[in-house]
SEPASE-356288 format. One line per field, with one value per atom (N, C-alpha, C): residue in three letters; x negated, y negated, z negated; residue number from 0. Coordinates in steps of 0.001 Angstrom, whole numbers, plus 500000, padded with zeros to 6 digits. Layout:
% residues N
residuo	[Ala,...]
east	[X,...]
north	[Y,...]
up	[Z,...]
num	[NUM,...]
% end
This chain:
% residues 216
residuo	[Met,Met,Met,Gly,Gly,Gly,Ala,Ala,Ala,Lys,Lys,Lys,Gly,Gly,Gly,Arg,Arg,Arg,Lys,Lys,Lys,Lys,Lys,Lys,Ser,Ser,Ser,Ile,Ile,Ile,Thr,Thr,Thr,Lys,Lys,Lys,Lys,Lys,Lys,Leu,Leu,Leu,Lys,Lys,Lys,Asn,Asn,Asn,Gly,Gly,Gly,Ala,Ala,Ala,Ser,Ser,Ser,Glu,Glu,Glu,Phe,Phe,Phe,Ser,Ser,Ser,Ala,Ala,Ala,Ser,Ser,Ser,Ser,Ser,Ser,Val,Val,Val,Ser,Ser,Ser,Lys,Lys,Lys,Asp,Asp,Asp,Lys,Lys,Lys,Ala,Ala,Ala,Ala,Ala,Ala,Asp,Asp,Asp,Phe,Phe,Phe,Leu,Leu,Leu,Pro,Pro,Pro,Leu,Leu,Leu,Glu,Glu,Glu,Gly,Gly,Gly,Gly,Gly,Gly,Pro,Pro,Pro,Ala,Ala,Ala,Arg,Arg,Arg,Lys,Lys,Lys,Leu,Leu,Leu,Pro,Pro,Pro,Asp,Asp,Asp,Thr,Thr,Thr,Glu,Glu,Glu,Val,Val,Val,Arg,Arg,Arg,Glu,Glu,Glu,Ser,Ser,Ser,Lys,Lys,Lys,Ala,Ala,Ala,Thr,Thr,Thr,Ile,Ile,Ile,Leu,Leu,Leu,Tyr,Tyr,Tyr,Ile,Ile,Ile,Gly,Gly,Gly,Arg,Arg,Arg,Ile,Ile,Ile,Pro,Pro,Pro,His,His,His,Gly,Gly,Gly,Phe,Phe,Phe,Tyr,Tyr,Tyr,Glu,Glu,Glu,Asn,Asn,Asn,Glu,Glu,Glu,Met,Met,Met,Glu,Glu,Glu,Gly,Gly,Gly,Phe,Phe,Phe,Phe,Phe,Phe,Lys,Lys,Lys,Gln,Gln,Gln,Phe,Phe,Phe,Gly,Gly,Gly,Thr,Thr,Thr,Ile,Ile,Ile,Lys,Lys,Lys,Arg,Arg,Arg,Leu,Leu,Leu,Arg,Arg,Arg,Leu,Leu,Leu,Ala,Ala,Ala,Arg,Arg,Arg,Asn,Asn,Asn,Lys,Lys,Lys,Lys,Lys,Lys,Thr,Thr,Thr,Gly,Gly,Gly,Lys,Lys,Lys,Ser,Ser,Ser,Lys,Lys,Lys,His,His,His,Phe,Phe,Phe,Gly,Gly,Gly,Phe,Phe,Phe,Ile,Ile,Ile,Glu,Glu,Glu,Phe,Phe,Phe,Glu,Glu,Glu,Ser,Ser,Ser,Pro,Pro,Pro,Glu,Glu,Glu,Val,Val,Val,Ala,Ala,Ala,Lys,Lys,Lys,Val,Val,Val,Val,Val,Val,Ala,Ala,Ala,Asp,Asp,Asp,Thr,Thr,Thr,Met,Met,Met,His,His,His,Asn,Asn,Asn,Tyr,Tyr,Tyr,Leu,Leu,Leu,Leu,Leu,Leu,Phe,Phe,Phe,Glu,Glu,Glu,His,His,His,Leu,Leu,Leu,Leu,Leu,Leu,Gln,Gln,Gln,Val,Val,Val,Arg,Arg,Arg,Leu,Leu,Leu,Ile,Ile,Ile,Pro,Pro,Pro,Pro,Pro,Pro,Glu,Glu,Glu,His,His,His,Val,Val,Val,His,His,His,Pro,Pro,Pro,Arg,Arg,Arg,Leu,Leu,Leu,Trp,Trp,Trp,Lys,Lys,Lys,Gly,Gly,Gly,Val,Val,Val,Asn,Asn,Asn,Arg,Arg,Arg,Trp,Trp,Trp,Tyr,Tyr,Tyr,Lys,Lys,Lys,Pro,Pro,Pro,Leu,Leu,Leu,Asp,Asp,Asp,Trp,Trp,Trp,Val,Val,Val,Lys,Lys,Lys,Ile,Ile,Ile,Glu,Glu,Glu,Arg,Arg,Arg,Lys,Lys,Lys,Arg,Arg,Arg,Gln,Gln,Gln,Asp,Asp,Asp,Lys,Lys,Lys,Glu,Glu,Glu,Arg,Arg,Arg,Thr,Thr,Thr,Leu,Leu,Leu,Val,Val,Val,Glu,Glu,Glu,His,His,His,Asn,Asn,Asn,Lys,Lys,Lys,Leu,Leu,Leu,Val,Val,Val,Gly,Gly,Gly,Glu,Glu,Glu,Ile,Ile,Ile,Leu,Leu,Leu,Lys,Lys,Lys,Arg,Arg,Arg,Asp,Asp,Asp,Lys,Lys,Lys,Lys,Lys,Lys,Arg,Arg,Arg,Gln,Gln,Gln,Lys,Lys,Lys,Arg,Arg,Arg,Ile,Ile,Ile,Glu,Glu,Glu,Ala,Ala,Ala,Ala,Ala,Ala,Gly,Gly,Gly,Ile,Ile,Ile,Asp,Asp,Asp,Tyr,Tyr,Tyr,Glu,Glu,Glu,Cys,Cys,Cys,Pro,Pro,Pro,Glu,Glu,Glu,Met,Met,Met,Val,Val,Val,Gly,Gly,Gly,Ala,Ala,Ala,Ile,Ile,Ile,Gln,Gln,Gln,Ala,Ala,Ala,Ala,Ala,Ala,Pro,Pro,Pro,Lys,Lys,Lys,Lys,Lys,Lys,Ile,Ile,Ile,Arg,Arg,Arg,Phe,Phe,Phe,Thr,Thr,Thr,Asp,Asp,Asp]
east	[038754,040229,041171,041995,042894,043882,044818,046304,046831,047194,047671,047863,046310,045963,045965,045946,045771,047416,048314,049375,050080,049444,049875,049063,047921,047629,048155,048309,049702,050962,051280,052501,052727,051467,051120,051249,050336,050575,051370,052282,053211,053939,054588,055291,054873,053449,052889,052825,052805,053412,054569,055304,056760,057718,056669,057208,056757,055657,054985,055699,056312,057085,058429,058822,060116,060259,059130,058791,058669,057987,057640,058737,059731,060576,061714,061838,062656,062392,061122,060882,060717,060892,061054,062694,063569,064850,065360,064654,065148,064359,063506,063025,063779,064508,065004,066436,067088,068324,069368,068648,070015,068738,070005,069329,069760,069182,069839,070507,072076,072596,072121,071312,070391,069440,069023,067949,066615,066072,064428,064283,063271,063096,063892,063983,064563,064205,065096,065000,065134,064782,065084,065160,066046,066604,065222,065099,064177,064717,063961,064696,064837,066217,066612,066646,066263,066505,068091,068438,069503,069943,070329,069791,070533,070763,072192,072552,073652,074035,073987,073764,073525,074002,075107,076301,077114,077166,078093,079276,079538,080078,081446,082312,083468,084361,084907,085832,087691,088260,089347,090768,091098,091842,093547,094037,096078,096385,095435,096399,097717,098725,100271,100236,101389,101121,101863,101305,101200,100167,099701,098579,097109,096770,095843,094789,094037,092446,093084,093751,094123,094895,095674,096423,095079,094009,093098,092358,091647,090815,091508,092708,093429,093501,093735,094008,093179,091672,090631,089084,089410,088502,088876,089991,089995,089494,088385,087253,086100,085645,084334,084679,083143,082535,082578,083788,083865,082570,081854,080729,081348,081998,082407,083528,084549,085811,086072,086325,086803,087899,089023,089943,090033,090116,089822,091399,090942,092006,092243,093321,093771,092900,091782,091351,092354,092945,094294,095143,095900,097012,096603,095874,095503,096199,096889,097595,096777,096735,095892,095776,094528,094640,094811,094814,095350,094025,092436,091603,090720,089568,088955,087707,087074,085633,085498,084925,084614,083425,082678,081227,081262,081048,080836,079479,079411,078221,077241,078136,077286,077738,076900,077163,078344,077891,078866,080297,080322,081844,082434,081326,082185,082188,081568,082256,083082,083596,084762,085826,086030,087067,087044,086130,086499,087117,087181,087263,088853,088591,090460,091298,090670,092004,092155,091486,091364,092813,093452,095056,095927,095867,096620,097737,099265,100337,100711,100181,100409,101555,102903,103569,103748,103865,104479,103257,102020,101119,100234,098885,098155,096761,096025,094938,093987,092919,092179,090531,090141,088758,087702,086872,085273,084300,083195,081503,080592,080645,079621,078064,077377,075777,075220,074280,073491,073046,071897,072192,073540,074247,075210,076301,075244,076328,076024,076816,076771,075944,074874,074090,074873,076219,077386,078644,078281,079703,080483,079539,079983,079776,079839,079470,080729,080908,082356,083185,082818,083292,083942,082789,083553,084586,084598,085630,087364,088064,089542,090035,091388,091734,093003,093147,093993,095099,096574,097671,098012,098001,098233,099783,099722,101133,101427,101979,102609,103759,104522,105636,105151,104213,103543,102741,102392,101611,102334,103878,104439,105356,105278,106251,105257,103614,103517,102779,103061,102933,103989,105421,106585,106709,106123,106494,105371,104287,102900,104056,103318,103629,103321,104345,104146,103757,103474,103349,104945,105232,106051,106516,105221,104912,105220,104562,105046,106144,106607,108473,109198,108816,109754,109935,108652,108252,108851,108563,109123,110445,111461,112815,113062,112534,112562,112111,111453,111179,112472,113595,114481,115550,115526,117009,116908,115317,115178,115909,115071,115397,117133,117572,119243,120009,119073,119953,119865,118332,118290,119112,119641,120793,121913,122804,124226,123943,122811,122768,123093,122530,122739,124152,124679,125696,127266,126825,127756,127264,125861,126225,126284,126610,127389,129123,129572,130856,131641,131327,131802,131975,133620,133966,133522,132048,131701,131531,131918,131342,130209,129372,128145,128076,127882,128067,126745,126426,125505,124654,123194,121758,122215,122209,122113,120611,119692,117917,118107,119035,119098,119577,120487,120966,120610,119940,119428,118325,118462,117347,116058,114751,113645,113477,112712,112678,111730,111610,110819,109020,108898,107695,107017,107390,106896,105122,104459,102912,102393,102987,102618,101063,100883,099426,099030,098027,097700,097395]
north	[993914,993376,994783,995159,996179,995386,996291,995726,994773,995789,995301,993551,993643,992273,991485,991613,990683,990003,990887,990719,990000,989967,989352,987792,987579,986183,985905,986778,985484,985185,985888,985626,984377,984283,983495,982127,982256,981032,980344,981193,980837,980165,980879,980218,978459,978856,977422,976017,976732,975833,975267,976261,976223,975068,975558,974181,973068,972827,971462,970865,971310,971059,970243,971431,971135,969763,969820,968461,967477,967513,966246,965546,966520,966130,965344,966203,965768,964479,963961,962779,961429,962257,961309,960804,961883,961260,960518,960989,959697,958625,958590,957014,956286,957544,956884,956370,955183,955132,955717,955910,956442,957448,958367,959414,958864,958700,958150,959242,958298,959760,959899,959636,960130,961131,961273,962016,961384,961817,961599,961088,960726,961088,959692,959926,959281,957661,956713,955240,954754,953644,952904,951142,950872,949495,948575,947520,946266,945910,945505,944705,943832,943022,941838,941127,940249,939601,938486,939224,938350,936917,936067,934601,934123,933590,933392,931769,931993,930252,929100,927798,926872,925540,925926,924734,924649,923458,923050,922229,921916,921031,921775,921559,922441,921037,921781,920895,921570,920724,921356,920970,921324,921033,921426,920980,921102,920752,919501,918844,918361,918432,918110,916817,916289,914529,914651,913740,913889,914052,914765,915666,914879,913598,912841,912987,911595,912014,912327,911543,912037,913420,913974,914828,916307,916179,916983,917015,915989,916058,916741,916863,917467,919006,918987,920504,921036,921179,921257,921620,920538,920586,921962,922710,923901,924712,924801,925541,925263,924139,923709,921547,921548,920158,919693,918731,917802,916663,916986,915486,914602,914727,913837,914298,914068,913756,913001,913435,912159,913062,912205,912267,911557,911765,911199,910282,908911,908517,907538,906891,906031,904734,904009,902881,901608,901427,900815,900725,902345,902101,902591,903627,903905,905201,905850,907006,908326,909492,910303,910972,911656,912652,913998,914456,915681,916618,916026,916667,915786,917007,916151,916980,916592,917356,916690,917850,918039,918550,917918,918568,919139,920427,921026,920828,921007,921083,922436,923171,924816,925282,926304,926784,927910,928716,929462,929227,928026,927459,927187,926473,926254,927657,928715,929929,930493,930412,930969,930226,928659,927949,928402,928554,929065,930402,930785,932446,932460,931880,931813,931101,929728,928748,928921,929787,929617,929946,929412,930161,930220,929369,929459,928443,928613,928154,927147,925737,924410,924101,923523,922595,922859,924114,924587,924705,924209,924280,924964,926358,927118,925987,925908,925334,925996,925208,925591,925323,926210,925824,926652,925897,926315,925804,926726,926028,925407,924664,923603,923596,924777,924515,923346,923289,922138,921575,922528,921665,920967,921291,920874,919926,919185,917907,916810,915907,914829,913727,912934,912298,911054,910694,909676,909929,911206,912011,911108,911008,910374,908655,908481,906622,905793,905392,904457,905330,906138,907618,906916,905826,905231,904043,903609,902712,903512,903090,903632,902844,903606,902640,902202,900636,899823,899381,900009,899917,898512,898394,896898,896453,895331,894740,894214,895379,894941,894055,893928,892968,891724,891486,890085,889557,890430,890404,889822,890607,890059,889161,888480,887626,886195,886099,885223,884940,886149,885791,885553,885755,885219,883336,883089,881841,881295,880993,880312,879150,878242,876733,877414,876744,876799,875181,875344,873932,874322,873302,873175,874144,874461,875134,876891,877047,878358,878213,877573,877425,878181,877051,877406,878800,879158,880761,881752,881850,882504,882727,881327,881620,882219,881756,881993,883899,884384,886127,886871,885838,886008,886490,885399,885470,885895,886308,887176,888560,889041,890253,890558,889466,889368,889599,888926,889265,890620,891277,892488,893567,893264,893905,893619,892778,892347,893318,892885,894229,895323,895945,896953,897928,896781,896960,896948,896288,895926,897277,897613,899087,900545,900101,901587,901016,900306,899971,899224,899354,898318,897003,896620,894951,894562,893648,893192,891699,890693,889216,888962,888941,888551,887263,887073,885670,885154,884019,882621,883060,883377,882986,881722,881830,880595,879918,880486,879900,878980,879172,878737,877283,877050,875314,875119,876183,875171,874414,873209,872414,872580,871921,872196,872451,873493,873574,872599,872815,871479,872076,873314,873453,873895,872630,872452,871763,871926,871489,870642,869239,868463,868517,868374,868188,866798,865959,864684,864363]
up	[318465,318097,318996,318416,318590,319475,320396,320917,320231,319417,318135,317653,317399,316615,317505,318925,319926,320312,320067,320034,319149,318035,316857,316710,317276,317235,318313,319738,320463,319974,319208,318943,317583,316918,316102,316723,317960,318636,319391,319760,320444,319422,317998,317000,316759,316534,316060,317015,318596,319829,319775,319630,319503,318531,317318,316022,316713,317025,316983,318308,319080,320678,319789,319115,318330,317614,316636,315774,316677,317629,318483,319474,320370,320385,319448,318245,317294,316928,316754,316700,317837,319117,319983,320112,319815,320190,318645,317818,316825,316919,317335,317770,318826,320178,321162,320770,321380,321107,322169,323190,324234,324980,325533,326621,328236,329523,330152,331156,331767,332364,333662,334477,335359,335358,333708,333420,333299,332606,332046,330371,330347,329208,328272,326774,326113,325933,326234,326004,324502,324057,323197,323526,322748,323248,322462,323120,322956,321266,320250,319257,319341,318767,318761,317352,317106,316215,316009,314770,314639,313901,314792,314418,313453,312330,311441,312290,312060,312771,312065,312667,311740,311989,312804,312960,311954,311833,310736,311786,312349,313197,314219,313581,314055,315297,316423,317472,316918,316649,316526,317526,318028,319527,319114,319888,319925,318727,317819,316767,317207,315858,316532,315730,315903,315424,314310,313849,312319,311304,311824,311124,311710,310815,310936,309883,309762,309011,307814,306834,305444,305641,306529,306423,306575,307482,308208,306838,306423,305130,303865,303342,302481,302750,303929,304421,304376,305176,305215,304179,303099,302069,301431,301218,300760,300684,301802,302470,302006,301784,301107,301525,301228,301209,302458,302930,304140,303945,305210,305083,306240,307336,308401,308691,308975,310232,310745,312119,313236,314054,314191,315103,316510,317663,318755,318979,319174,318997,320340,321058,322092,321634,322598,322146,322361,323000,323260,322062,322014,321455,320407,319853,318690,318280,319596,319236,319298,318460,318324,319993,319922,321317,321322,320000,319255,319406,319397,319339,318242,317607,316583,315995,315416,315222,313514,312828,311279,310951,309907,309938,308125,307767,306848,306146,304896,304627,304848,304377,304774,306007,306573,307874,307389,306462,306452,305932,305457,305038,306442,307408,309386,309444,309628,309889,309557,308610,307642,308531,308324,309346,310779,310976,312813,312911,312017,311937,311502,310371,309827,310589,310912,311565,312959,313662,315091,315491,316617,316762,315408,314689,313484,313890,313362,313954,312744,313125,312366,313645,312891,312890,314742,314692,316502,317282,316748,317727,317214,318277,317753,317801,316623,316825,317384,317987,318527,318042,316936,316308,316900,317076,317753,317084,316435,316656,317332,317072,318155,317738,318415,317886,318184,316852,316917,318267,319409,320425,321469,321211,321913,321385,320423,319611,320332,320981,321384,320136,320644,319713,319436,320079,319542,319208,318543,318481,317057,316348,314882,315089,316232,316897,315944,314968,314417,313440,312779,312179,310845,310505,309160,309084,310658,310599,310777,310060,310251,311143,311548,313138,311833,312516,312064,312905,312558,313875,314291,315580,316095,315758,315425,315446,316854,317230,318837,319386,318145,317730,318128,317019,316891,317878,318756,319964,321037,321069,322304,321992,321008,320571,320842,320527,320485,321966,323076,324206,324948,324107,324880,324108,322711,322729,322886,324067,324122,325051,324931,325813,327460,328031,329792,330292,331393,332183,333344,333336,334088,335574,335676,336952,336825,335465,334977,334422,333795,333474,334769,335798,337117,337790,337883,338174,337221,336070,335034,335644,335608,336106,337351,338292,339630,340026,339089,339100,338544,337190,336977,337679,338279,339479,340471,340714,342026,341441,340113,339793,339422,339610,339371,340226,341535,342807,343151,343290,343076,342818,341567,340841,341007,341622,341685,343812,344707,345891,345196,344280,344486,343439,342827,341943,343580,344516,345919,346462,346571,347223,346855,345315,344795,344873,345414,345974,344349,343486,342154,342683,342317,342205,340838,340886,339859,340029,339526,339615,338462,338914,337618,337282,335787,335719,335783,335981,336501,335367,335923,335243,334288,332725,332169,332390,332244,332830,333814,334744,336286,336136,335380,335119,333622,332711,331288,331800,331053,330634,330665,330827,330774,329194,328636,327212,326565,325293,324461,324774,324982,324666,326247,327254,327794,327718,328296,328197,329661,329582,330287,330630,332408,332430,333061,332677,333034,334177]
num	[0,0,0,1,1,1,2,2,2,3,3,3,4,4,4,5,5,5,6,6,6,7,7,7,8,8,8,9,9,9,10,10,10,11,11,11,12,12,12,13,13,13,14,14,14,15,15,15,16,16,16,17,17,17,18,18,18,19,19,19,20,20,20,21,21,21,22,22,22,23,23,23,24,24,24,25,25,25,26,26,26,27,27,27,28,28,28,29,29,29,30,30,30,31,31,31,32,32,32,33,33,33,34,34,34,35,35,35,36,36,36,37,37,37,38,38,38,39,39,39,40,40,40,41,41,41,42,42,42,43,43,43,44,44,44,45,45,45,46,46,46,47,47,47,48,48,48,49,49,49,50,50,50,51,51,51,52,52,52,53,53,53,54,54,54,55,55,55,56,56,56,57,57,57,58,58,58,59,59,59,60,60,60,61,61,61,62,62,62,63,63,63,64,64,64,65,65,65,66,66,66,67,67,67,68,68,68,69,69,69,70,70,70,71,71,71,72,72,72,73,73,73,74,74,74,75,75,75,76,76,76,77,77,77,78,78,78,79,79,79,80,80,80,81,81,81,82,82,82,83,83,83,84,84,84,85,85,85,86,86,86,87,87,87,88,88,88,89,89,89,90,90,90,91,91,91,92,92,92,93,93,93,94,94,94,95,95,95,96,96,96,97,97,97,98,98,98,99,99,99,100,100,100,101,101,101,102,102,102,103,103,103,104,104,104,105,105,105,106,106,106,107,107,107,108,108,108,109,109,109,110,110,110,111,111,111,112,112,112,113,113,113,114,114,114,115,115,115,116,116,116,117,117,117,118,118,118,119,119,119,120,120,120,121,121,121,122,122,122,123,123,123,124,124,124,125,125,125,126,126,126,127,127,127,128,128,128,129,129,129,130,130,130,131,131,131,132,132,132,133,133,133,134,134,134,135,135,135,136,136,136,137,137,137,138,138,138,139,139,139,140,140,140,141,141,141,142,142,142,143,143,143,144,144,144,145,145,145,146,146,146,147,147,147,148,148,148,149,149,149,150,150,150,151,151,151,152,152,152,153,153,153,154,154,154,155,155,155,156,156,156,157,157,157,158,158,158,159,159,159,160,160,160,161,161,161,162,162,162,163,163,163,164,164,164,165,165,165,166,166,166,167,167,167,168,168,168,169,169,169,170,170,170,171,171,171,172,172,172,173,173,173,174,174,174,175,175,175,176,176,176,177,177,177,178,178,178,179,179,179,180,180,180,181,181,181,182,182,182,183,183,183,184,184,184,185,185,185,186,186,186,187,187,187,188,188,188,189,189,189,190,190,190,191,191,191,192,192,192,193,193,193,194,194,194,195,195,195,196,196,196,197,197,197,198,198,198,199,199,199,200,200,200,201,201,201,202,202,202,203,203,203,204,204,204,205,205,205,206,206,206,207,207,207,208,208,208,209,209,209,210,210,210,211,211,211,212,212,212,213,213,213,214,214,214,215,215,215]
% end
């Protein structure tokens, strides 16, 4: 083989090697996700599985006054079917604590509600709506949810307390406390430099009431 033949074979081998190198580098670059800034070979990020959210329960905070169970159900059912709804209330007074929970049938609907209603302005309140993951749901979250709150008649309760039968000792103690508060009031009026003669308390000279329960 002459010099020209050896030169052609060497040139052919170099071209083939360059093409193979470029193809391998392109394939590696395509497989790689990024090149490190400090240099070195290209790297590929680990594959991560995209998990679908299965949360159907929403926490709703900053609920305004007057926006109670019926109003919440009527407003949020426009998004989808509501399974359960609970508004946190004070056990003694029954007043709203301004936060609650709603459970929808579909996780997709719950996600839409969380994205749409978070920071939604309602009666000058920005609602705080967040999804609760199933593993973070308290087991007693829905305890007593079907027992609707019945307001207490505090006027009736106070009337019953005031009209109860008292013994003579209890009656005298009640009158004594009233007279004690009246004397403190008179002293405050005198200390303020006001010339005022307070009328005498009727309970001090009033005869014992009929509702006194005498003990044996």
